[in-house]
C-alpha positions as CSV (number, residue, x, y, z in Angstrom):
1,M,-8.9,-11.7,-12.4
2,K,-10.5,-9.1,-14.6
3,K,-8.9,-5.8,-15.6
4,L,-10.3,-2.8,-17.4
5,L,-8.1,0.1,-18.5
6,L,-9.6,3.2,-20.0
7,V,-7.3,6.0,-21.3
8,G,-8.9,9.2,-22.6
9,A,-8.2,12.8,-22.7
10,V,-9.4,16.3,-21.8
11,A,-9.4,18.8,-24.6
12,L,-11.8,21.4,-25.9
13,F,-12.2,23.1,-29.3
14,G,-10.5,25.5,-31.6
15,A,-9.0,26.0,-35.1
16,M,-5.6,27.6,-35.0
17,N,-2.2,26.3,-35.9
18,A,0.3,25.7,-33.1
19,Q,2.3,28.9,-33.0
20,K,3.2,31.7,-30.6
21,N,0.5,33.6,-28.8
22,T,-1.8,30.6,-28.6
23,I,-3.2,28.7,-25.5
24,L,-2.5,25.0,-25.1
25,V,-5.1,22.9,-23.3
26,G,-4.9,19.1,-22.7
27,G,-4.5,16.3,-20.3
28,N,-5.4,12.6,-19.7
29,I,-7.8,10.6,-17.7
30,S,-7.7,6.9,-16.7
31,Y,-9.6,4.3,-14.8
32,N,-8.5,0.8,-13.8
33,T,-10.3,-1.9,-11.9
34,D,-9.0,-5.3,-10.9
35,K,-11.0,-8.1,-9.1
36,T,-9.6,-11.3,-7.6
37,T,-11.6,-14.1,-6.0
38,N,-10.1,-17.1,-4.2
39,N,-12.5,-19.9,-3.2
40,Y,-10.9,-22.4,-0.9
41,S,-12.7,-25.3,0.7
42,S,-13.1,-23.6,4.1
43,F,-12.0,-20.0,3.4
44,K,-13.0,-17.5,0.7
45,T,-11.5,-14.1,-0.1
46,K,-12.4,-11.3,-2.5
47,K,-10.3,-8.3,-3.5
48,K,-11.2,-5.4,-5.7
49,I,-9.0,-2.5,-6.7
50,D,-10.3,0.7,-8.3
51,E,-7.9,3.4,-9.5
52,F,-8.8,6.8,-11.1
53,S,-6.6,9.7,-12.2
54,F,-7.4,13.0,-13.9
55,N,-4.5,15.3,-15.0
56,P,-5.4,18.4,-17.0
57,F,-3.1,21.3,-18.0
58,V,-3.2,24.8,-19.5
59,G,-0.3,26.6,-21.0
60,Y,0.6,29.6,-23.1
61,Q,2.9,29.3,-26.2
62,F,5.2,32.4,-26.0
63,T,7.1,31.5,-29.2
64,D,6.8,28.8,-31.9
65,N,9.0,26.6,-29.6
66,W,8.5,27.6,-26.0
67,T,5.4,26.9,-23.9
68,A,4.8,27.4,-20.1
69,G,1.8,26.7,-18.0
70,V,0.2,25.0,-15.0
71,K,-0.8,21.4,-14.3
72,F,-3.2,19.8,-11.9
73,G,-3.8,16.2,-11.0
74,V,-6.3,14.1,-9.0
75,N,-5.5,10.5,-8.1
76,S,-7.7,8.1,-6.2
77,S,-7.5,4.4,-5.3
78,K,-9.6,2.1,-3.2
79,D,-8.8,-1.6,-2.3
80,T,-11.8,-3.6,-1.0
81,V,-11.1,-6.9,0.7
82,S,-13.5,-9.4,2.3
83,A,-12.8,-12.8,3.9
84,N,-15.1,-15.4,5.3
85,G,-14.4,-18.8,6.8
86,M,-12.7,-20.8,9.6
87,G,-14.5,-18.7,12.2
88,Y,-13.1,-15.5,10.8
89,S,-15.0,-12.8,8.8
90,Y,-14.3,-9.2,7.9
91,N,-14.8,-6.5,5.2
92,A,-12.2,-3.7,4.9
93,E,-11.3,-0.9,2.6
94,S,-8.0,0.9,2.0
95,K,-8.3,4.4,0.5
96,E,-5.7,6.8,-0.9
97,D,-6.4,10.2,-2.4
98,S,-3.8,12.6,-3.7
99,F,-3.7,16.0,-5.3
100,Q,-0.9,17.4,-7.5
101,Y,-0.3,21.0,-8.6
102,G,2.6,22.7,-10.4
103,V,4.1,24.4,-13.4
104,F,5.7,23.1,-16.5
105,G,7.8,24.4,-19.4
106,R,8.4,22.7,-22.7
107,Y,10.5,23.2,-25.8
108,T,9.0,21.8,-29.1
109,M,10.9,20.9,-32.2
110,P,8.7,20.2,-35.3
111,L,9.8,17.3,-37.5
112,S,7.1,17.7,-40.1
113,E,3.5,19.0,-40.4
114,T,2.4,15.8,-38.6
115,F,5.1,15.0,-36.1
116,S,6.9,17.0,-33.4
117,V,9.1,16.1,-30.4
118,F,9.4,18.1,-27.2
119,G,11.1,18.0,-23.9
120,E,9.0,19.0,-20.8
121,L,10.1,19.9,-17.3
122,D,7.5,19.7,-14.5
123,I,7.9,21.1,-11.0
124,F,5.0,20.2,-8.7
125,G,3.8,19.9,-5.1
126,T,1.7,17.1,-3.7
127,S,-0.7,16.4,-0.9
128,G,-2.5,13.2,0.0
129,K,-4.5,11.3,2.5
130,S,-4.8,7.5,3.1
131,E,-6.9,5.2,5.3
132,T,-5.3,1.8,6.2
133,P,-7.4,-0.9,7.9
134,N,-6.3,-3.1,10.8
135,T,-8.0,-6.5,10.4
136,S,-6.5,-8.2,13.5
137,G,-9.4,-7.2,15.7
138,T,-13.2,-6.9,15.5
139,P,-14.5,-4.5,14.4
140,V,-12.0,-3.4,11.8
141,T,-10.2,-0.2,12.8
142,Y,-8.6,2.4,10.5
143,T,-5.5,4.5,10.7
144,E,-5.5,7.8,8.8
145,S,-2.4,9.6,7.6
146,K,-1.7,12.7,5.6
147,S,1.4,13.5,3.5
148,T,2.9,16.4,1.6
149,G,5.8,16.5,-0.9
150,F,7.2,17.9,-4.2
151,G,8.9,16.6,-7.3
152,V,10.8,17.5,-10.5
153,V,10.3,15.4,-13.7
154,F,11.8,15.7,-17.2
155,T,9.9,13.9,-19.9
156,P,10.6,13.6,-23.7
157,K,7.4,13.3,-25.7
158,L,6.2,12.8,-29.3
159,F,3.2,14.8,-30.6
160,I,1.1,13.6,-33.6
161,N,-0.9,16.4,-35.2
162,F,-4.2,15.2,-36.6
163,K,-5.6,18.5,-37.7
164,N,-5.2,22.2,-36.7
165,S,-2.9,21.4,-33.8
166,F,-5.3,18.8,-32.3
167,G,-3.5,15.5,-31.6
168,L,-2.0,12.9,-29.3
169,N,1.0,13.1,-27.0
170,F,3.1,10.0,-26.3
171,N,5.8,9.4,-23.8
172,I,7.6,6.1,-22.9
173,G,9.7,7.2,-19.9
174,G,11.3,10.1,-18.1
175,L,13.8,11.2,-15.5
176,G,12.6,12.5,-12.1
177,Y,13.0,13.1,-8.4
178,T,10.1,13.1,-5.8
179,T,10.0,13.4,-2.1
180,S,7.2,13.1,0.4
181,K,6.7,13.1,4.2
182,I,4.0,11.7,6.4
183,K,2.6,14.5,8.7
184,D,3.3,14.2,12.4
185,S,5.9,11.4,11.9
186,D,9.5,10.9,10.9
187,I,8.6,8.8,7.8
188,K,10.0,10.3,4.6
189,N,10.2,8.9,1.1
190,N,12.8,10.0,-1.5
191,Q,12.8,8.6,-5.0
192,F,15.1,9.2,-7.9
193,G,14.3,7.3,-11.1
194,F,14.9,6.9,-14.8
195,S,12.5,4.8,-17.0
196,F,12.4,4.2,-20.7
197,G,10.2,1.8,-22.6
198,Q,8.4,0.4,-19.5
199,G,5.0,1.8,-20.4
200,I,3.3,4.3,-22.7
201,T,1.3,7.4,-21.5
202,V,-1.1,8.9,-23.9
203,G,-2.8,12.3,-23.7
204,I,-4.6,14.8,-26.0
205,S,-3.8,18.5,-26.5
206,K,-5.1,21.4,-28.5
207,N,-3.8,24.9,-29.3
208,F,-6.3,27.8,-29.3
209,G,-5.5,31.1,-31.0
210,T,-5.6,34.3,-29.0
211,K,-5.5,36.8,-31.8
């Protein structure tokens, strides 16, 4: 099994301190791939997972503490599976693409010139599409489904200022509620969750002066 994880960021340029009447630009981007191969004496399988996400945001800092703005997100995953042996052979792909759009508000409390903490509330809608293979027959057939939903998430974060309000954002958990529904069906999914310390999300942001 091999795994590659790339975490980067989206941020442009500027040279103003983080203060009121500035524009905040930032986000994160990630790519993950995972490949598994099983070689049995009479049967072989291969599986590869590719995942990609891109989540930029733009906000306006009304005061030294309060910021509001918009967020977007694109997420895509593809599972490729192949099997051969014992008189059975197939190649199949599962795909899932989703789009997220919404607004956010945050309150920032500076601790020093380098460190700040802030709480962020996100309200967003989602839409997605997936293709699921059926490998019981030949050729492989696919079922397509579409979904819509919305969510509310509160996240505490830490900001590390490297220079001129350009720096990294870290969070290790949050509190949120999301709901989604498969179109033309009665399938619904409601989730309420709290997580802390289970993983770290890293992003980059930058304030740009407007005056």
